[in-house]
C-alpha positions as CSV (number, residue, x, y, z in Angstrom):
1,X,183.5,-11.9,11.4
2,X,185.7,-13.0,8.6
3,X,186.8,-11.2,5.8
4,X,185.6,-12.5,2.9
5,X,183.3,-15.1,1.3
6,X,185.8,-17.7,0.9
7,X,186.1,-18.0,4.6
8,X,182.8,-18.9,4.6
9,X,183.1,-21.1,1.7
10,X,185.8,-22.7,3.6
11,X,184.1,-22.9,6.9
12,X,180.8,-24.8,5.0
13,X,183.5,-27.1,3.2
14,X,184.8,-27.7,7.1
15,X,181.5,-28.5,7.6
16,X,180.6,-30.8,5.4
17,X,183.4,-33.0,5.8
18,X,183.2,-33.5,9.6
19,X,179.0,-34.2,8.6
20,X,180.5,-36.8,6.1
21,X,183.4,-38.1,8.8
22,X,180.7,-38.9,11.1
23,X,179.0,-40.6,9.0
24,X,181.5,-43.2,7.9
25,X,183.1,-44.3,11.4
26,X,180.4,-43.6,13.8
27,X,177.6,-44.1,12.4
28,X,175.7,-41.1,12.9
29,X,172.8,-39.1,9.9
30,X,173.4,-35.7,11.1
31,X,171.9,-32.2,9.1
32,X,175.0,-29.5,8.4
33,X,174.6,-27.0,10.2
34,X,174.4,-23.7,8.0
35,X,176.8,-20.6,9.2
36,X,173.9,-17.6,9.1
37,X,175.4,-14.7,7.3
38,X,174.4,-11.2,9.5
39,X,175.8,-7.7,8.1
40,X,176.2,-5.2,10.2
41,X,176.3,-2.0,9.1
42,X,177.6,1.6,11.2
43,X,174.6,3.5,9.2
44,X,172.6,1.5,11.1
45,X,174.6,1.8,14.3
46,X,174.2,5.7,15.1
47,X,170.2,5.4,14.1
48,X,169.5,2.3,16.8
49,X,168.8,4.7,19.9
50,X,165.7,5.5,17.3
51,X,164.2,2.8,17.8
52,X,163.6,2.2,21.2
């Protein structure tokens, strides 16, 4: 979990950097993994029993 959007941006930049390094150093070309944002809210959790 993260406290702010800057951490997500930094993580994505890090993945891009690693991908570029792998291509440069090892000739491995790969797509940069995408971060999937999951939003969890307490109100939704309160009603999960109704969904089952």
